[in-house]
Residue frames as a rotation matrix with the C-alpha (Angstrom) as fourth column:
MET 1
0.388 -0.114 -0.915 -74.73
0.634 0.753 0.175 41.96
0.669 -0.648 0.364 -7.62
ARG 2
0.716 -0.030 0.698 -74.10
-0.418 -0.819 0.393 43.70
0.560 -0.573 -0.599 -4.37
LYS 3
-0.160 -0.832 -0.532 -70.89
0.276 0.479 -0.833 43.20
0.948 -0.280 0.153 -2.45
ARG 4
0.877 0.404 0.260 -70.97
-0.170 -0.245 0.955 42.87
0.449 -0.882 -0.146 1.26
ALA 5
-0.298 -0.955 0.012 -68.34
-0.280 0.076 -0.957 43.02
0.913 -0.288 -0.290 3.91
TYR 6
0.789 0.570 -0.229 -68.33
0.042 0.322 0.946 41.33
0.613 -0.756 0.231 7.17
GLN 7
-0.135 -0.847 0.514 -66.26
-0.652 -0.315 -0.690 41.92
0.746 -0.428 -0.510 10.26
TYR 8
0.702 0.244 -0.669 -65.50
0.247 0.798 0.550 39.18
0.668 -0.551 0.500 12.83
ARG 9
0.078 -0.656 0.751 -63.74
-0.881 -0.398 -0.256 39.47
0.467 -0.641 -0.609 16.16
ILE 10
0.306 -0.114 -0.945 -62.13
0.231 0.972 -0.042 36.48
0.924 -0.206 0.323 17.78
TYR 11
0.471 -0.211 0.856 -61.41
-0.859 -0.329 0.392 35.98
0.198 -0.921 -0.336 21.41
PRO 12
0.195 -0.481 -0.855 -58.69
-0.110 0.855 -0.507 33.32
0.975 0.193 0.114 21.53
THR 13
0.969 0.006 -0.245 -57.89
0.231 0.322 0.918 31.47
0.084 -0.947 0.311 24.72
PRO 14
0.573 -0.816 -0.073 -54.37
-0.654 -0.509 0.560 32.14
-0.494 -0.273 -0.825 26.10
GLU 15
-0.064 -0.598 0.799 -53.08
0.188 0.779 0.598 28.92
-0.980 0.189 0.063 24.53
GLN 16
0.468 0.285 0.836 -54.53
0.860 0.072 -0.506 29.91
-0.204 0.956 -0.211 21.10
ALA 17
0.990 -0.117 -0.075 -53.11
-0.127 -0.982 -0.142 33.39
-0.057 0.150 -0.987 21.43
GLU 18
0.221 -0.946 0.237 -49.69
-0.402 0.133 0.906 31.93
-0.889 -0.295 -0.351 22.14
LEU 19
-0.061 -0.214 0.975 -49.93
0.640 0.741 0.203 29.66
-0.766 0.636 0.092 19.07
LEU 20
0.778 0.362 0.514 -51.03
0.629 -0.456 -0.630 32.49
0.006 0.813 -0.582 16.85
ALA 21
0.793 -0.581 -0.183 -48.24
-0.510 -0.797 0.323 34.73
-0.334 -0.163 -0.929 18.06
ARG 22
-0.026 -0.826 0.563 -45.72
-0.130 0.561 0.817 31.94
-0.991 -0.052 -0.122 17.49
THR 23
0.215 0.192 0.958 -47.11
0.835 0.473 -0.282 31.28
-0.507 0.860 -0.058 14.01
PHE 24
0.972 0.155 0.174 -46.99
0.225 -0.817 -0.531 34.95
0.060 0.556 -0.829 12.97
GLY 25
0.532 -0.843 -0.081 -43.46
-0.588 -0.437 0.681 35.26
-0.609 -0.315 -0.728 14.32
CYS 26
-0.141 -0.530 0.836 -42.36
0.320 0.775 0.545 32.22
-0.937 0.345 0.060 12.31
MET 27
0.564 0.391 0.727 -44.05
0.804 -0.061 -0.591 33.58
-0.187 0.919 -0.348 9.17
ARG 28
0.956 -0.230 -0.183 -42.30
-0.243 -0.968 -0.054 36.90
-0.165 0.096 -0.982 9.64
PHE 29
0.199 -0.958 0.208 -38.95
-0.441 0.102 0.892 35.14
-0.875 -0.269 -0.402 10.09
VAL 30
-0.082 -0.159 0.984 -39.42
0.635 0.752 0.174 32.95
-0.768 0.639 0.039 6.98
TYR 31
0.837 0.411 0.361 -40.61
0.540 -0.515 -0.665 35.86
-0.088 0.752 -0.654 4.87
ASN 32
0.780 -0.596 -0.191 -37.59
-0.531 -0.792 0.302 38.02
-0.331 -0.134 -0.934 5.85
SER 33
0.000 -0.852 0.524 -35.11
-0.241 0.509 0.827 35.20
-0.971 -0.126 -0.205 5.56
VAL 34
0.084 0.067 0.994 -36.26
0.820 0.562 -0.107 34.13
-0.566 0.824 -0.008 2.05
LEU 35
0.965 0.251 0.079 -36.55
0.257 -0.828 -0.498 37.73
-0.060 0.501 -0.863 0.93
ARG 36
0.492 -0.863 -0.111 -32.93
-0.577 -0.419 0.701 38.35
-0.652 -0.281 -0.705 1.98
TRP 37
-0.182 -0.573 0.799 -31.86
0.160 0.784 0.600 35.16
-0.970 0.237 -0.051 0.14
ARG 38
0.483 0.413 0.772 -33.75
0.836 0.047 -0.547 36.16
-0.262 0.909 -0.323 -3.06
THR 39
0.985 -0.089 -0.150 -32.37
-0.119 -0.972 -0.204 39.65
-0.128 0.219 -0.967 -2.97
ASP 40
0.188 -0.976 0.110 -28.79
-0.538 -0.009 0.843 38.39
-0.822 -0.218 -0.526 -2.53
ALA 41
-0.039 -0.137 0.990 -29.21
0.566 0.813 0.135 35.91
-0.823 0.565 0.046 -5.28
PHE 42
0.784 0.391 0.481 -30.31
0.618 -0.423 -0.663 38.65
-0.056 0.817 -0.573 -7.67
CYS 43
0.881 -0.435 -0.189 -27.69
-0.418 -0.900 0.124 41.20
-0.224 -0.030 -0.974 -6.62
GLN 44
0.070 -0.953 0.296 -24.72
-0.509 0.221 0.832 38.79
-0.858 -0.209 -0.469 -6.70
GLU 45
-0.646 -0.357 0.674 -25.59
0.215 0.763 0.610 36.44
-0.732 0.539 -0.416 -9.46
GLN 46
-0.629 0.510 -0.586 -28.40
-0.752 -0.591 0.293 38.20
-0.197 0.625 0.756 -11.39
LYS 47
-0.874 0.307 -0.378 -30.54
0.165 0.917 0.363 35.03
0.458 0.255 -0.852 -10.76
ARG 48
-0.251 0.886 0.389 -34.24
-0.846 -0.396 0.356 35.09
0.470 -0.240 0.849 -10.17
VAL 49
-0.999 -0.041 0.028 -35.55
-0.049 0.837 -0.545 32.67
-0.001 -0.545 -0.838 -7.53
GLY 50
-0.379 0.920 -0.101 -39.04
-0.482 -0.103 0.870 31.29
0.790 0.379 0.483 -8.03
TYR 51
0.358 0.627 0.692 -41.46
-0.911 0.073 0.406 29.62
0.204 -0.776 0.597 -5.67
PRO 52
0.863 -0.055 -0.503 -40.07
0.028 0.998 -0.061 26.03
0.505 0.038 0.862 -6.15
GLN 53
-0.138 -0.990 -0.019 -36.57
0.317 -0.026 -0.948 27.20
0.938 -0.137 0.318 -5.12
ALA 54
-0.373 0.036 0.927 -37.96
-0.689 -0.680 -0.251 29.21
0.621 -0.732 0.279 -2.18
SER 55
0.719 0.672 0.178 -39.98
-0.645 0.548 0.533 26.24
0.261 -0.498 0.827 -0.96
ALA 56
0.585 -0.603 -0.542 -36.81
0.431 0.797 -0.422 24.10
0.687 0.013 0.727 -1.10
ARG 57
-0.446 -0.713 0.541 -34.97
-0.053 -0.583 -0.811 26.82
0.894 -0.390 0.222 0.81
LEU 58
0.155 0.568 0.809 -37.66
-0.895 -0.266 0.358 26.79
0.418 -0.779 0.467 3.49
THR 59
0.929 0.132 -0.347 -37.21
-0.033 0.960 0.279 22.94
0.370 -0.248 0.896 3.85
ALA 60
0.052 -0.974 -0.220 -33.40
0.533 0.213 -0.819 23.53
0.845 -0.075 0.530 4.23
ILE 61
-0.330 -0.142 0.933 -34.01
-0.485 -0.823 -0.296 26.26
0.810 -0.550 0.202 6.77
LYS 62
0.553 0.699 0.452 -36.26
-0.751 0.184 0.634 24.13
0.360 -0.691 0.627 8.84
LYS 63
0.799 -0.271 -0.538 -33.61
0.304 0.952 -0.028 21.39
0.519 -0.141 0.843 9.08
LEU 64
-0.212 -0.905 0.369 -30.99
-0.012 -0.375 -0.927 23.69
0.977 -0.201 0.068 10.65
PRO 65
-0.287 0.054 -0.956 -30.58
0.865 0.443 -0.235 23.18
0.411 -0.895 -0.173 14.39
GLU 66
-0.891 -0.145 -0.431 -30.89
0.361 -0.801 -0.477 26.96
-0.276 -0.581 0.766 15.15
THR 67
-0.696 0.684 -0.217 -34.20
-0.706 -0.598 0.381 27.12
0.131 0.418 0.899 13.37
ALA 68
-0.901 0.272 -0.338 -35.84
0.283 0.959 0.017 24.09
0.328 -0.081 -0.941 14.82
PHE 69
-0.657 0.689 -0.306 -38.59
0.037 -0.376 -0.926 26.33
-0.753 -0.620 0.222 16.31
LEU 70
-0.554 0.476 -0.683 -40.07
-0.830 -0.374 0.413 26.49
-0.058 0.796 0.603 12.72
ASN 71
-0.753 0.219 -0.620 -41.12
-0.069 0.911 0.406 22.83
0.654 0.349 -0.671 13.11
GLU 72
-0.888 0.390 -0.245 -43.40
0.324 0.152 -0.934 23.72
-0.327 -0.908 -0.261 16.04
VAL 73
-0.253 0.798 -0.546 -45.96
-0.484 -0.593 -0.643 25.47
-0.838 0.101 0.537 13.83
SER 74
0.527 0.524 0.669 -48.00
0.331 0.598 -0.730 24.32
-0.783 0.606 0.142 10.85
SER 75
-0.555 -0.807 0.204 -46.14
0.492 -0.121 0.862 24.40
-0.671 0.578 0.464 7.58
VAL 76
0.136 0.733 0.667 -49.27
0.991 -0.105 -0.087 25.72
0.006 0.673 -0.740 5.69
PRO 77
0.920 0.221 -0.323 -48.91
0.224 -0.974 -0.027 29.42
-0.321 -0.048 -0.946 6.80
LEU 78
0.010 -0.973 -0.231 -45.11
-0.061 -0.231 0.971 29.25
-0.998 0.005 -0.062 6.14
GLN 79
-0.511 -0.183 0.840 -45.70
0.743 0.397 0.539 28.02
-0.432 0.900 -0.067 2.62
GLN 80
0.466 0.826 0.319 -48.48
0.885 -0.426 -0.190 30.55
-0.021 0.371 -0.929 2.11
CYS 81
0.659 -0.258 -0.706 -46.22
0.046 -0.924 0.380 33.45
-0.751 -0.283 -0.597 3.04
LEU 82
-0.490 -0.841 0.227 -43.84
0.181 0.156 0.971 32.24
-0.852 0.517 0.075 0.32
ARG 83
-0.252 0.538 0.804 -46.74
0.966 0.187 0.178 32.27
-0.055 0.822 -0.567 -2.20
HIS 84
0.785 0.556 -0.275 -47.68
0.558 -0.826 -0.078 35.76
-0.270 -0.092 -0.958 -1.19
GLN 85
0.161 -0.804 -0.573 -44.11
-0.167 -0.594 0.787 36.93
-0.973 -0.031 -0.230 -1.56
GLN 86
-0.660 -0.394 0.640 -43.91
0.519 0.377 0.767 35.36
-0.543 0.838 -0.044 -5.02
ALA 87
0.185 0.836 0.516 -47.24
0.982 -0.170 -0.076 36.93
0.024 0.521 -0.853 -6.07
GLY 88
0.739 0.018 -0.674 -46.01
0.213 -0.955 0.208 40.36
-0.640 -0.298 -0.709 -4.88
ARG 89
-0.319 -0.919 -0.234 -42.82
-0.082 -0.219 0.972 40.06
-0.944 0.329 -0.006 -6.84
SER 90
-0.542 0.183 0.820 -44.75
0.795 0.429 0.429 38.92
-0.274 0.885 -0.378 -9.94
ALA 91
0.574 0.817 0.064 -47.23
0.809 -0.552 -0.202 41.84
-0.130 0.168 -0.977 -9.73
ARG 92
0.361 -0.503 -0.785 -44.40
0.019 -0.838 0.546 44.32
-0.933 -0.211 -0.293 -9.37
ARG 93
-0.642 -0.717 0.271 -42.91
0.225 0.162 0.961 43.08
-0.733 0.678 0.058 -12.67
THR 94
-0.545 0.501 0.672 -46.14
0.834 0.237 0.499 43.23
0.091 0.832 -0.547 -14.60
ALA 95
0.294 0.632 -0.717 -47.53
0.695 -0.656 -0.294 46.45
-0.656 -0.412 -0.632 -13.21
PRO 96
0.552 -0.080 0.830 -47.59
0.680 -0.533 -0.503 49.48
0.483 0.842 -0.240 -15.60
ARG 97
-0.471 -0.824 -0.315 -44.91
0.880 -0.416 -0.229 52.02
0.058 -0.386 0.921 -14.99
PRO 98
0.481 0.631 -0.609 -46.15
0.636 -0.729 -0.253 55.48
-0.604 -0.266 -0.751 -13.78
GLY 99
-0.133 -0.535 -0.834 -45.42
-0.056 -0.836 0.545 58.57
-0.989 0.120 0.081 -15.82
C-alpha cells in the first residue's frame, strides 16, 4: 500500500481569519493555563492530573469573569488541546529512556 500526502491551502475571508486567530489564541491560553495547573499540582502535592480533572478545570476557567472570552469560541478545539496535552504527557511516561 502506497502512502500519499496532500497539501491544501486555504484562503479565509477576513471574518474567518479573525475567528481562526481568536480560536488559536484561546487554545494557547487554555493549554498554558492547564499545563501550569498540572505542573503546580505535581510539584506541590505530588498529584497527577488526568484528562477528566483538566476538563473540569477548563469548565471552571470558562466561568470566571476575566476569562469570559473563552465562551466566544467553540469548545471542541479547547477540549482537543487538553486531549493532546494528556496524550503528550502519557507518551513521555511510556517512551523508552535513551542510553
